[in-house]
C-alpha positions in Angstrom: 127.7 105.5 98.9 127.8 109.2 99.2 130.9 111.3 99.8 130.4 115.0 99.1 128.1 115.1 96.0 129.4 112.0 94.3 127.3 108.9 93.9 129.1 105.7 92.9 128.8 101.9 92.9 125.7 100.1 91.6 122.9 98.3 93.4 123.5 94.6 93.6 119.9 93.3 93.9 120.5 90.9 96.7 117.0 91.5 98.1 115.5 88.4 96.4 112.5 88.3 98.7 111.3 85.5 100.9 110.6 82.7 98.5 110.3 79.8 101.1 107.2 81.0 102.7 108.7 82.7 105.8 107.4 86.2 106.0 109.3 89.2 107.5 106.8 89.2 110.4 107.5 85.6 111.2 111.2 86.1 111.0 111.0 89.2 113.3 108.8 87.2 115.8 111.3 84.3 115.9 114.3 86.6 116.4 112.6 88.4 119.3 111.8 85.1 120.9 115.4 84.1 120.5 116.7 87.3 122.2 114.2 87.0 125.1 114.4 83.3 125.8 118.0 82.1 125.0 119.8 81.5 128.2 122.8 79.6 129.5 122.5 78.4 133.1 119.5 80.7 133.7 121.5 83.7 132.4 119.7 85.5 129.6 122.7 86.6 127.6 121.2 88.5 124.6 118.3 90.0 126.5 120.7 91.5 129.1 123.1 92.6 126.4 120.3 94.4 124.5 119.2 96.3 127.6 122.7 97.1 128.8 123.9 98.4 125.3 120.7 100.4 124.8 121.1 102.2 128.2 124.6 103.2 127.2 123.4 104.5 123.8 125.2 101.6 122.1 122.5 100.5 119.8 124.1 97.2 118.7 123.8 93.5 119.7 126.3 90.8 119.2 124.8 87.4 118.3 126.4 84.0 117.8 125.1 82.2 114.7 125.8 78.9 116.5 123.4 79.8 119.3 120.8 80.9 116.7 121.2 77.6 114.9 120.6 75.7 118.1 117.5 77.8 118.9 115.8 77.6 115.4 117.6 75.9 112.6 115.2 77.1 109.9 115.7 80.7 111.0 119.5 80.3 110.9 119.4 78.9 107.4 117.1 81.8 106.3 119.5 84.4 107.7 122.6 82.7 106.2 121.2 82.4 102.7 119.6 85.9 102.4 121.4 88.2 104.9 120.8 91.5 103.1 117.1 90.8 102.9 116.7 89.9 106.5 119.1 92.4 108.2 116.6 95.3 108.1 113.9 93.0 109.5 116.2 91.9 112.4 117.4 95.4 113.2 113.8 96.7 113.5 112.8 93.7 115.6 115.7 94.4 118.0 114.6 98.0 118.3 111.0 97.1 119.0 112.0 94.6 121.6 114.3 97.1 123.4 111.5 99.7 123.4 109.2 97.1 125.1 111.8 96.8 127.9 112.6 100.5 128.3 109.2 102.3 128.3 110.8 105.7 129.0 112.4 105.8 125.5 110.5 107.1 122.5 110.7 105.3 119.1 112.0 108.5 117.5 115.0 108.6 119.9 116.2 105.0 119.2 117.6 104.0 115.8 117.5 100.5 114.5 119.8 98.2 116.4 122.9 97.0 114.5 122.8 93.2 114.7 126.4 91.9 114.7 126.8 88.2 113.8 129.8 86.1 114.8 130.5 82.5 113.9 133.2 80.0 114.7 131.9 77.3 112.5 133.3 76.5 109.1 136.0 79.2 109.2 137.4 79.2 105.7 140.6 80.4 104.0 140.4 83.4 101.7 141.5 81.3 98.7 138.5 78.9 99.2 135.8 81.6 98.7 134.0 81.0 95.4 131.3 82.6 93.2 128.6 80.3 94.7 129.1 82.1 98.0 127.9 85.4 96.7 125.1 86.9 98.8 125.7 84.4 101.6 127.3 84.7 105.1 130.9 83.4 105.2 133.5 83.2 107.9 137.2 83.6 107.2 140.4 84.6 109.0 143.3 86.9 108.1 145.2 90.0 109.1 144.2 93.6 108.6 146.9 95.4 106.4 145.1 98.7 105.5 142.5 100.9 107.0 140.9 104.1 105.6 139.6 107.1 107.5 135.9 107.0 108.6 133.6 108.2 105.8 129.9 109.0 105.7 127.4 106.8 103.9 123.8 107.7 103.2 121.2 105.2 104.4 118.3 107.4 103.3 118.5 109.9 100.5 116.0 112.8 100.3 115.6 114.4 96.8 113.8 117.6 95.9 112.7 118.8 92.5 114.2 122.2 91.7 111.0 123.4 90.0 108.0 122.0 91.8 109.7 121.2 95.1 108.5 117.7 95.1 110.2 115.5 97.7 111.2 111.9 97.2 112.9 109.5 99.6 115.2 106.6 98.6 116.6 103.9 100.9 120.2 102.7 100.4 121.0 99.1 101.1 124.0 97.8 103.1 127.5 97.7 101.6 129.0 99.3 98.5 125.7 100.2 97.0 124.0 103.3 95.8 120.8 104.5 94.4 119.9 105.9 91.0 118.5 109.4 91.0 115.3 109.5 88.7 115.9 111.4 85.5 112.4 112.9 85.5 110.3 114.4 88.3 107.8 111.8 89.7 105.2 114.3 90.9 101.8 113.1 89.9 100.5 115.2 87.0 97.9 117.8 87.6 98.8 118.2 91.3 100.5 121.2 92.7 100.6 124.9 91.8 102.7 124.3 88.7 101.0 121.8 86.4 103.6 122.0 83.7 106.1 119.1 83.3 109.4 119.6 85.2 112.6 119.6 83.1 115.0 116.7 82.8 117.4 116.0 85.8 115.5 118.3 88.1 116.1 116.3 91.3 118.8 117.5 93.7 120.0 115.9 97.0 119.0 117.6 100.3 122.1 116.6 102.3 120.7 118.2 105.6 117.7 115.9 105.4 119.5 112.7 104.5 120.4 110.0 107.1 124.0 109.1 107.3 126.0 106.3 109.1 129.7 105.9 109.7 131.5 103.9 107.1 135.0 102.5 106.7 137.0 100.3 104.3 139.6 97.8 105.4 141.8 95.4 103.6 142.1 91.8 104.8 145.1 89.6 103.8 145.4 85.9 104.4 147.7 84.5 107.1 151.3 83.8 106.1 151.0 80.1 106.8 148.1 79.9 104.3 150.1 81.3 101.4 151.6 78.6 99.1 155.3 79.0 98.3 155.7 81.4 95.4 152.2 82.7 95.5 151.1 86.3 96.1 149.0 86.9 99.2 145.3 87.1 98.5 143.4 90.1 99.9 139.8 91.2 100.2 138.3 94.6 100.8 136.1 94.9 103.8 133.2 97.2 104.4 132.3 98.1 108.0 129.5 100.4 109.2 128.2 102.1 112.3 129.6 100.6 115.6 132.1 98.4 113.8 134.2 101.4 112.5 137.5 102.3 114.2 137.6 98.8 115.8 140.4 97.4 113.7 143.9 98.7 112.8 146.7 97.3 110.6 148.3 94.3 112.3 145.1 92.9 113.9 144.6 89.2 113.3 140.9 88.7 113.1 138.2 86.1 112.3 135.6 87.9 110.1 131.9 87.0 109.7 130.3 88.8 106.8 128.4 88.7 103.5 130.3 87.9 100.4 129.1 90.6 97.9 130.3 92.1 94.7 130.5 95.6 93.2 130.6 96.5 89.5 133.8 97.6 87.8 133.7 99.5 84.6 136.2 97.8 82.3 135.5 99.2 78.9 135.7 103.0 79.6 133.3 105.7 78.7 130.0 106.8 80.1 128.1 104.2 78.1 130.4 101.3 79.1 128.9 98.1 80.3 130.1 96.6 83.6 131.8 93.4 82.4 133.4 92.2 85.7 132.5 92.1 89.3 134.9 93.0 92.2 134.2 90.9 95.3 134.3 92.3 98.8 133.1 91.4 102.3 130.4 93.3 104.1 131.4 92.7 107.7 128.6 91.6 110.2 131.0 91.0 113.1 134.5 89.9 114.0 136.6 88.3 116.7 140.0 89.9 117.4 142.7 87.3 117.8 145.3 89.7 119.2 144.7 90.4 122.9 146.8 92.0 125.6 150.0 91.7 123.6 149.8 88.0 123.3 150.0 86.2 120.0 146.5 84.9 120.3 144.3 83.0 122.7 144.4 79.4 121.7 142.1 76.7 123.1 143.5 73.6 124.6 141.8 70.4 125.6 142.0 69.0 129.2 144.2 66.2 127.9 146.6 68.7 126.3 146.8 70.8 129.4 147.5 67.8 131.6 150.2 66.7 129.1 151.9 70.2 129.2 151.8 70.3 133.0 153.5 66.9 133.1 156.1 68.1 130.6 156.8 71.2 132.8 157.7 68.9 135.8 160.7 67.5 134.0 163.8 69.3 135.5 165.6 69.1 132.1 162.7 70.4 130.1 164.6 73.6 129.0 167.5 71.6 127.6 165.2 69.2 125.8 163.4 72.1 124.2 166.8 73.6 123.2 167.8 70.3 121.6 164.6 70.3 119.7 165.4 73.6 118.0 166.6 72.8 114.4 167.8 69.3 115.3 169.2 68.8 111.7 171.7 71.6 112.3 175.0 70.5 113.9 176.2 72.3 117.1 175.3 75.9 118.0 174.1 74.8 121.4 174.3 78.3 122.9 172.5 79.9 119.9 169.7 77.3 120.2 169.3 78.2 123.9 168.9 81.9 123.0 166.4 81.1 120.3 164.4 79.0 122.7 164.3 82.0 125.1 163.3 84.2 122.1 160.4 81.8 121.3 159.1 81.8 124.9 159.8 85.5 125.5 160.0 87.4 128.8 157.1 89.0 130.7 155.7 92.2 129.4 155.1 94.8 132.1 153.1 98.0 132.5 154.3 100.3 135.3 152.1 102.5 137.4 153.1 105.5 135.3 151.9 103.7 132.2 155.5 103.0 131.0 155.7 99.7 129.1 158.6 97.3 129.4 158.9 94.9 126.5 159.1 91.2 127.1 160.2 90.1 123.6 163.8 89.1 123.1 165.9 90.3 120.1 168.8 88.1 118.9 171.5 88.8 116.3 173.5 86.1 114.7 176.7 87.6 113.2 179.3 85.4 111.6 180.9 83.7 108.7 178.9 82.3 105.7 177.8 78.7 105.7 177.3 78.6 109.4 173.5 77.7 109.3 172.3 81.2 110.3 169.6 81.3 107.6 168.5 77.8 108.4 167.9 78.7 112.0 165.8 81.7 110.9 163.8 79.4 108.6 163.1 77.0 111.4 161.8 79.7 113.7 159.6 81.0 110.8 158.1 77.6 110.4 157.7 76.8 114.1 156.1 80.0 115.3 152.4 80.6 114.3 152.8 84.3 113.8 156.1 85.0 112.0 157.4 86.9 109.0 160.6 86.0 107.1 162.2 88.8 105.1 165.6 89.7 103.6 167.4 92.9 104.5 168.4 93.6 100.9 164.9 93.5 99.6 163.3 95.3 102.5 162.8 99.1 102.9 161.8 101.2 105.8 158.2 101.4 104.6 158.1 97.7 104.0 159.2 97.0 107.6 157.2 99.6 109.4 154.3 101.2 107.6 153.5 102.9 104.3 151.1 105.6 103.3 149.1 104.8 100.1 146.4 106.7 98.2 143.0 105.0 97.6 142.2 105.0 93.9 138.5 105.6 94.6 138.4 108.2 97.3 141.8 109.7 96.6 142.4 109.7 100.3 145.7 108.6 102.0 145.5 105.3 103.9 147.8 103.5 106.3 149.2 100.1 105.2 151.1 98.1 107.8 154.6 96.6 107.1 156.3 93.4 108.4 156.7 94.6 112.0 153.1 95.7 112.2 151.7 92.6 110.6 153.7 90.4 112.9 152.4 92.1 116.1 152.6 89.5 118.8 155.0 87.3 116.9 158.5 87.1 115.4 160.2 88.8 112.5 163.1 87.0 111.0 165.4 89.4 109.0 168.2 87.7 107.0 171.1 89.6 105.5 170.6 92.3 108.1 173.9 93.9 107.2 172.8 94.4 103.6 170.1 96.9 104.7 170.6 100.5 104.0 171.5 102.5 107.1 168.4 104.7 106.9 166.2 101.6 106.7 167.8 100.2 109.9 167.2 103.4 111.7 163.5 103.0 111.1 163.3 100.0 113.3 165.0 101.5 116.3 161.7 102.5 118.0 160.1 99.2 117.1 162.9 97.2 118.7 162.8 98.9 122.1 159.4 100.8 122.6 157.6 98.3 120.3 155.6 101.0 118.6 155.9 102.6 115.2 155.2 106.4 115.0 153.8 107.7 111.7 153.7 111.3 110.7 153.2 111.4 106.9 150.7 113.0 104.5 148.7 114.5 107.4 148.4 111.1 109.2 149.8 111.1 112.7 149.4 107.9 114.6 151.2 105.1 116.6 151.0 101.5 115.6 151.8 98.5 117.8 154.8 96.3 116.8 155.1 93.9 119.8 157.5 91.6 118.0 160.7 89.8 118.6 163.5 90.2 116.0 165.8 87.4 115.0 168.4 88.8 112.6 171.4 87.3 110.7 174.3 89.3 109.4 177.8 88.8 107.9 181.0 90.8 108.5 181.9 93.7 106.2 184.4 91.6 104.2 182.0 88.6 103.9 184.0 86.5 106.4 186.1 87.3 109.4 189.5 88.8 109.0 191.7 88.0 112.0 193.9 91.0 111.3 191.0 93.3 112.0 189.0 93.7 115.2 185.3 92.7 115.4 184.2 96.3 115.7 186.0 97.2 112.4 184.2 94.4 110.6 180.7 95.2 112.0 178.8 97.6 109.8 176.2 98.2 112.6 175.8 101.3 114.8 176.0 101.1 118.6 172.4 102.4 118.8 171.0 99.3 117.2 173.5 96.8 118.7 172.3 97.9 122.2 168.8 96.9 121.3 169.7 93.2 120.8 169.5 91.1 123.9 172.0 88.5 122.6 174.7 89.0 119.9 176.4 85.8 118.8 179.6 85.8 116.9 179.6 82.6 114.9 183.0 81.6 113.5 183.6 78.9 110.9 185.8 76.4 112.8 188.2 75.0 110.2 189.9 72.5 112.5 190.2 68.9 111.2 188.3 67.5 114.1 185.3 69.9 113.6 185.4 69.3 109.8 185.1 65.6 110.3 182.2 65.9 112.7 180.3 68.3 110.5 180.9 66.1 107.4 179.7 63.0 109.2 176.6 64.7 110.4 175.7 66.1 107.0 176.4 62.8 105.2 174.3 60.9 107.8 171.5 63.4 107.3 171.5 62.8 103.5 172.0 59.1 103.7 169.4 58.2 106.4 167.2 61.3 106.4 167.8 61.9 110.1 170.2 63.7 112.3 173.6 62.2 113.3 174.1 60.2 116.4 176.6 62.8 117.5 173.7 65.2 118.0 170.7 64.4 120.2 167.5 63.9 118.3 164.6 66.2 118.8 163.1 65.1 122.1 160.0 67.2 121.6 158.1 67.0 118.3 157.6 70.1 116.3 153.8 70.0 116.8 154.1 69.5 120.6 156.8 72.2 120.7 154.4 74.7 119.0 151.5 73.9 121.3 153.6 73.9 124.5 155.1 77.2 123.4 151.6 78.8 122.9 150.4 77.3 126.2 153.3 78.8 128.1 153.0 82.2 126.4 149.2 82.5 127.0 149.1 81.1 130.6 152.4 82.1 132.3 154.0 85.4 133.2 156.9 84.8 135.7 158.4 87.5 137.9 161.7 87.9 139.7 162.3 86.9 143.3 164.7 88.7 145.7 167.3 85.9 145.3 167.3 86.0 141.5 167.3 89.8 141.5 170.5 89.9 143.7 172.1 87.4 141.3 171.3 89.6 138.3 172.4 92.7 140.0 175.9 91.3 140.8 176.2 90.0 137.3 175.4 93.4 135.8 178.0 95.2 137.9 180.6 92.6 136.9 179.7 93.0 133.2 180.0 96.8 133.3 183.5 96.4 134.9 184.6 94.0 132.1 183.2 96.1 129.3 184.9 99.3 130.6 188.3 97.9 129.8 187.5 97.5 126.1 188.1 100.2 123.6 184.8 102.1 123.7 185.9 104.5 120.9 185.8 101.8 118.2 183.1 102.0 115.6 180.5 99.3 116.2 181.7 98.5 119.7 179.1 96.5 121.6 178.1 98.5 124.7 176.9 97.3 128.1 174.1 99.5 129.3 170.9 99.1 131.4 169.4 97.5 128.3 171.7 94.6 128.8 170.5 94.2 132.4 166.9 94.1 131.1 168.0 91.6 128.5 169.3 89.1 131.2 166.0 89.6 133.1 164.0 88.7 130.0 166.2 85.7 129.4 165.7 84.5 132.9 161.9 85.0 132.7 161.8 83.0 129.4 163.7 80.1 131.0 161.2 80.2 133.9 158.3 80.3 131.5 159.6 77.2 129.7 158.9 75.2 132.8 155.6 77.0 133.5 156.9 78.6 136.7 155.4 81.7 138.3 158.7 82.9 139.8 162.3 83.2 138.4 164.6 81.0 140.5 168.3 81.6 141.1 169.1 78.7 138.7 167.1 80.5 135.9 169.1 83.7 136.5 172.4 81.7 136.3 171.3 80.0 133.0 170.5 83.4 131.6 173.9 84.8 132.7 175.6 81.8 130.9 173.7 82.5 127.7 174.6 86.2 127.9 178.2 85.4 128.6 178.4 83.1 125.6 176.9 85.7 123.3 177.5 89.4 123.9 180.2 89.2 126.6 182.2 86.7 124.5 182.3 89.2 121.6 183.5 92.0 124.0 186.2 89.7 125.4 187.4 88.8 121.9 187.6 92.6 121.2 189.7 93.1 124.3 192.1 90.2 123.5 192.5 91.5 120.0 193.4 95.0 121.3 196.0 93.4 123.7 197.7 91.1 121.1 197.6 93.4 118.0 198.9 96.9 118.6 198.7 99.4 115.9 202.3 99.1 114.7 202.1 95.3 114.4 198.9 95.4 112.4 200.4 97.9 110.0 203.5 95.6 109.6 201.3 92.6 108.9 199.2 94.5 106.4 202.3 95.7 104.6 203.6 92.1 104.4 200.3 91.0 102.8 200.4 93.8 100.2 203.9 92.9 99.2 203.0 89.2 98.9 200.0 90.0 96.6 202.1 92.4 94.5 205.0 90.0 94.1 203.0 86.9 93.3 200.6 86.8 90.4 197.4 84.7 90.7 198.2 81.0 90.3 201.9 81.3 90.7 203.9 79.1 93.0 206.9 80.3 95.0 209.3 78.9 97.5 208.3 79.9 101.1 212.0 80.3 102.0 212.6 82.6 99.1 209.5 84.6 99.9 210.6 85.1 103.5 214.1 86.1 102.3 212.7 88.8 99.9 210.4 90.2 102.6 213.2 90.3 105.2 215.2 92.4 102.8 212.5 95.0 102.9 212.9 95.3 106.7 209.8 93.3 107.7 210.3 91.1 110.7 209.8 87.4 110.5 206.9 87.3 113.0 204.9 89.7 110.9 205.6 87.6 107.8 204.4 84.4 109.4 201.3 86.1 110.7 200.5 87.5 107.3 201.0 84.1 105.6 198.8 82.5 108.3 196.0 85.0 107.9 196.0 84.7 104.1 195.8 80.9 104.4 192.9 81.2 106.7 191.1 83.4 104.3 191.9 81.0 101.5 193.9 83.5 99.5 197.1 81.6 100.0 197.6 77.8 99.7 200.4 75.7 101.0 201.1 73.3 98.1 203.7 71.5 100.2 205.8 72.3 103.3 208.2 74.6 101.4 206.0 76.1 98.6 203.0 78.5 98.7 200.5 79.3 95.9 198.4 82.4 95.7 194.9 82.0 94.1 191.7 83.9 93.8 189.5 83.7 96.9 
């Protein structure tokens, strides 16, 4: 490969020749016959494609290896086993065939056609590629995580002797290969004006006479569901040429068909070192892009499955059944499960006439006490949805979530490497410990949550990447658990700018009532004893596999829209919510605002509910269900904030806090004291009895104070 005046990588000698008796002429003849004669229902697919692409100066043809196998099995085996040997033959054959169709073109005006092979057979995982596959065509799937800029690679090198001006041409094979420049001039002796021998290393490259093609390197990583627990993701470097460059960007999920090849790595150092190891890579022959039109992918369903899904959608209670099938082993959280079901189905993505894009993905924030199953809900979504990434806020940086700029060790060029939001394009990103992220890292995902793009302007690289993902986040209050003496806004370490981007914000409290404790304990014990969920909670009415397939079917086939009746319902609801939120204290840090984004959130929720029953329109009932979900999430937090402001004024809060401080200073850890004596000592310091009772109650709820009996209290470490 040439870049400037450097020559690197070694020839791999994959041109073993035709040892089975099939000559290049015979292979070319068979391939021409395949292009001319292959038809489906009297439609000559490849012949028409060849003529159409050539007329548009797109000198490439896309061929299915499965079709080639049906046409001539022996030819297919020959191409699969020795692709590098046969590719030049096939490219020249495609060129000659095109010239026979277009008589107005000259041979010098038409380059060799690039033959792009695709195959849906025997798609393998990256971990299953072995050394016996070297030099053969393989098909594998993965996700693009890095792309380089387009480089130039020499296909034909022209050399000239500095002394005698002798010209020599060298052909360069496909992939990461190069040619060796002869040390001595190869001019025949006694020919030419100068009969003396030329000096050593007299050849120089004539760049203006060399033939170059576009060349690009990519990095392919295996899918997340193919990575065993605790293993590092496997990656392969990809090599694409000519019409395949600039077709893939970080975040694309692709099925690659290419040649498994190797390049040499110098592991001993020094000019005289011997190449002891080989570095594998894939020379790409063709690909199928699995990400299309913002959808997760385009799955294929059988007629029996489609009939089953249509029958499921006719059930009037299908949405509630799906909600009960979300994490059935987790007790309660019915409203949270409804919001997660809407997140899985998502709303409808829209592109307005002025090219403005409105997102359809739903973002949900679970904010509450520890040990309330927030992380388990995130884990379930991660396992259920095919395209999902699970990460923790503490271990994630802005570059890890969005995109990073790295430098290639070989070319020393900066390259773009996608982060979690880019790699999960068309899927879901689950972020646990969202409150533990640094503030500057959270700011980096603002654009991704609303515009669903990531803008990069680093190291001379200015670009925009797609991040059409839904975000499911879990966070704890500032103090670890809720403090009833402080308002919600004082315990939320999140800015208003990021809160407004969440469609649903659930405040999850740890209910410590005896009745709830008994139900939760019964559920957990039954789960451990019998291995299934308690009878107090409905079992999963839809299996996980059926849920996943039905989910993908709905996302790929259904895009509901609002009706006039549902639009009026949502309009009235938005006006009512704005009136309710205006009475809250908007000056508090972390206050949850009600803006136009919240109206769009209810629209997306109603579209997701309609999509769950495969409906084309959003009904009034769907809008009402969406309103109920929003009321139980974001609006409930706002109401709690308002009630807190009414019950606890500033003076009473200061009085309660003062009483707490006195109790902690008066009682060492582990000491027991009479409650009556404690009240009497605090009353002598001019603290009213109501403030004392509230302080004791709050400390008991936070488990800092324990009632050993009716008259004694004990302070202990939390």
